[in-house]
N, C-alpha and C positions, 0 to 999 in steps of 0.2 A: 246140709253142710257138705263141702268139699272136704276131702282128707287133706289134711296139712303133712307134709312129708320133708325133712330136714335133709339137705343133700350135704354132706360133709367132703368136700374134697381134698387133696393133698398127697403129698408122697408118702406121709407115714412111714417113716425110715429110721426107729421104728415105731408103731402106735404105742402109746404112753397113757399113764392116769390122768394126765392133764387132758389129752383128745377125748377121754371117756367121760371126766367130769363136766367138760363143756357139753358134749352129747346128752349126758342126763340132766343139766341143768336147761338145756333149751327144750326138751321133750316135756319138762315141767312148765316152764314160764310161759311156752307159747301153745302148750296142749296139743302137742304133734302127736299125730298116730305112730309115726315111726321115723328113725333115721336111718338113712342109707350112706353107709361110707364108700366112696368113691376114689381108690387108689388110681394115681396118675402113673401112664405106662413112663413115660420121659416127660415130666412139665418143661414148657418151651425156655422157661427162665432159668431152668436149672441143666441144660443140654450140656454146659462147660464142667459139671461137677459129676464126680464120682458116686452114682445110685444103686443100693442094692438090686438084684433081680425082683421085676414087679410080682413075680409068681412067690417069693420068699414074703414080699410085705403083703400080698392079698392072704397068704396063709396066716400071717402072724396077726392080720386081722380078725380072720375067721376064728382064730383061738380066741382073742382078747374079747370078742363080741357073742361068743357061743353059747354063755348062762344069762344073756341080756335078750329078753323075749321082744324089745321094740327096736333093737339094734339088728342091721342086716348089713351085708356086704355085697358090692355091685364090682363086676368085671368090666363093665361096658366101655371103658378105656384101653383095658387090655386087648380088647376084642377088635378094636377099630385106632391101633396107636397112629394111624395115619391121620387122625382128625382128633388131637389132642385139645383143642382149646375148649375151656368152660362153656363158653356159649352155644358150642356145637354138641357138647354133651349134654346139656341141659335141655336143648331141642329135642334131643333122641330121647331121653326120659321120659319129657312131657308126651312124645308120640305112643312111648311105650306104656305108661302108666295111664294115660286117658287124662279125664275131666279132675286132676287133682292140683293142690297147691304146692308148687315147690319154693323150697325156701332155701337158698345158697349160703352155706356155712364158710366162713373166711376168717383166718387170723388178722391180728392187727397189721402184724409185718405185711403179709398180702395185701390189703385194703391200702396201705400207704402206697404199694407200687401198682394199684389197680389200673391207673390210668395209662399203663403201658401194655395193659392185657388187649387181645384182639375184641373189637366192639364192645370196649368197655361200657361207652354209654348205653349201649343197648342190653347191656347186661344188669346194669343198675335202674334202668326204668321199666324193662319187660319181666322181671324176676324179684321176688322179694329176697331181699340179700341180710343176713344177721353177721355182724362183724363181732368177734369174740376178742375183747380186749380184757386186759387185767386192772384190778381196782386201781384208780389213781392213773392209767395211762393218758398222758398228754392231756393237753387242756380241750375245751369245747371247740376253739378256734383251730387249733393246730390239726386234729385230727380230720377235719373236712376240709382243709384250706387249701387243697391240692385239686379238689373236685371245681368243675364249672359250677357257677351259681345256680344254674338249673336243676343240678343233681344235688347240691347242698340241701336246697329245697324239700328235697325227698326224704333226708334223714330225722329220722325219730332217735331220739336220745333216752335210752333207757337205763344209761348206768346209774349205780346207786341201787342195783339188783332189783329194778323195777318190772314189770310185766307189761306187754301190751295189751291198749284195751281192742274190744272186738270192732270197733270202728275202723281202728288202723287197716284191716283186712279186706277191706271194700277194694282197696288198690295196691300195687306194689309200692314198696317202701324200703330203706336199708335202715337196719336199726342196729344202734351202737350198744353194746352190752358189756358188762362186766361181772359176769355172775360167778366166777371161777377165779381164785387168789393164787390157785397152785403155780409156782413159778417153776417150770421144768421144760426141757426141749429135747428134740431128738437129737440134734448135735452133741450135747451135753451127753447124752446117754451112750452115742457110739464113741464118744473120747473116754466114758469110763470103763466101756467094755476091751477098750484098746490098751487101758490102763491096769486091767486086770482086777478093777474094783466093783463092788456089789452094786447090782443096779435095782435090787428085790423091792426096794421101795418106790421105784419111778414106772415099772411093767408089770403086767398080771403076770404070775408064776408061770402060766403056760407058755406066754410070749419068752421069759427070760430062760427057761428050758430051751425051746426052739433055738435062740441066739446060741446058746451053749452047744446044742448038738449040731448045728450047721456051721459053727465057728464063725459066725457073722462079726463084722466090724474088727475084725484084726489085721493088724498090717501083712501078716505070713499067709 
């Protein structure tokens, strides 16, 4: 049996408990061998926004996952910032890791915009994709309505905290999941820091200490 690896891409500015809970739930439900967090250098769809240094974001990821034996961090997009597209990153990872089954993890908001991604049809047909939604997120029809019919047919609805069956893994699918009910966003964390509010319940102690030490997310 090939190893199953969840590739969790994103800005992670900063990584928070919501990200970690999603990774833990997917590790268990899909019997993953490990999760690989891949921070983006500057995501193409966020180039107009102010984003923290990728090296700060990488450091916070390393701190947050230090005590998680099946969670790792990859700097592959930081080492090749001129090739930021997900489809290219997955291709490079596949070449480096060999005969493994990659599952790309994205949030519901990213999935809603996926048709604007570079070669999105190839992404959704050549690789397994796991969409992490919150319980009750949109109706069955709405969540996939933006996809072409041939892509909608590849979607497997696992909402209701269902686990995939082994027969699903024979070919790539798009899995719709709602394993984690925690409602937290990196935007809300940055705003809380700016307003000098506590974020101890939102991020790991090591990440909170790092944000404080380097004075991240403060206007000054």
